[in-house]
N, C-alpha and C positions, 0 to 999 in steps of 0.2 A: 495466626487469627484464620484464614482461609482452610487451613485442615481441622480447626476447631469446630468451623461451622460445617463443614463436608461431614466429620463424624456426627457431628448432633444430625444432620439431616439421616444420616445412613441409620443413625441408631434409632430416630423417629419413624423410618420407613421398616426396620425392622420389628417394631412396637406395634405397626399396624397391621402389617402384615401375619401377625400369629394369627394363630387359628379362633383364640379365645377371644378376640377382640373382636373379628368379626362375625362370631356368634352371638356375641352381646348385644350387637348392632343389630342383628337379624330379632332375636329375641324381645328388644324394646321396641321395634317395629310391630313385630306379632301381639306382644303386650299390649300397645296403642289399641290397635284394631280388636284385640280381645274386651277390650275394654268399654266399646261401644256395645257387644253384645250382651256384656252382662249389665251395663244401663239399661239397655233395651228389656231384659228380662226382668229386672227390679220394677222400672217402670210400667212394662204390660202387664206382668204377672203376679211379682209380690205386693205391690201397691193395690191393686184389684182387691187382691187377697185381703189385706190389712182392711181397706175400706168397706167388706163386709162389716167389721167389728166397729168401723169409723169411719176418719176422712181418708181420703184414696189417696192424697199427698200425705207421704209421712213427715215431709219437711214441715208441715203446719201444728204437727204433735210439739206441744211445748208448754211449759210451767212458768208461774208467778212468782219469783223469788221475792219481790217487793211490790205490792200492790199499788197502783192499777196500772197494768202491761197495756197502755195503750200510747197511740201517737197521737201529740197534742201542739198544735201551733209545728208541726215538724220534727218535735225532740219524740223521743221513748220515753215514757214518764213509765217509774218500775223498773225491776230487771227481772228481763225473761231470761227462762232457759231452754233453750231449742235444742230438746232431746231427742227429736224424731228426725233431725239430719245425721245425728249421732248412731242411729236406731238404721237408717237407709245405708248410711258410709258402711255399718258393720255387718248389715246383709250384704252388701254387693262384695265386701272383703270374702264373706263364708261361702258364696256362690262362688266367685272365684277361684277361692281354695280349694273348694269343693270339685269344679270342673278339669283342674289343673292337675289336681291328685289322681281323679279317677280316669280321666282321658289322654293324660301324659304320664305321669311319673308312674303308676302302677302299671301302664302297659309297658314301658319302658322296662322298669324292674322284672317285670315278668321275662320280656326278652333276653334280659343280661342273665338273669338264672340261667336260663334255658340254653343260652349262648355257652355260659360257662360249662355246664351240666355236659352239652355236647365235648366241648375242650377236653374235661375230666376223662369221658369217655375213650375219648381220642388218643390220650396219652396212655391210657391203661391198656388198650387195643398195643398200642405200641410196644409196650413196655410187657406184655406178653408176647408179644412176636419176637422180639428183642431176646428174652427168656428161652423161646421155643429155637430160636437160631443158635445158641448158645449150648444148649442140649444138643442139636442135633451135630453141631460141629465137634464135641465133644464123642459122640456116638461116632462120626466117621473117625477121629482120632483114633478112639480103642478098637475100632475094626483094623485102622492099619497098622497100629502097633501089636494087634493078633496076629496080624498076617507076618509082620517080619518076624514076632518070636516063635512062629509055626514053621520057617525055612522057607518060605516063599522068597524071600528074597534073593535075588541075581543080582550079582556085582558085575 
């Protein structure tokens, strides 16, 4: 039983020490902080722009499926459809996706492409150098064979 406990703990420790678990934890923390920025942009910029055409609070946009949509004696009468909150969430998602793409994904893709191009160029240079070495060695071999054949060989 104690061996099983030890192996479970060692397995759990190995799982936690894998790089992707730590990267995921960092991503969650950064994502939580980033959410506040996006929400501030939606509330401070998007909502006032929408407010130029209607109300500044997107949450207040709604339609009534069954009239009357009023609170009477603490109970909602009718069936309200709160599509403003869906619109607000969709805008937050689009802004988040755009910022993540343009500030994180696109630069990383460009960096990785440049890095791959450098690696490919380096490999091509190494192949040319290897080919040049082989040609040089062949020339030296041919020169040595030619010297032996012309009687310059002193035993």
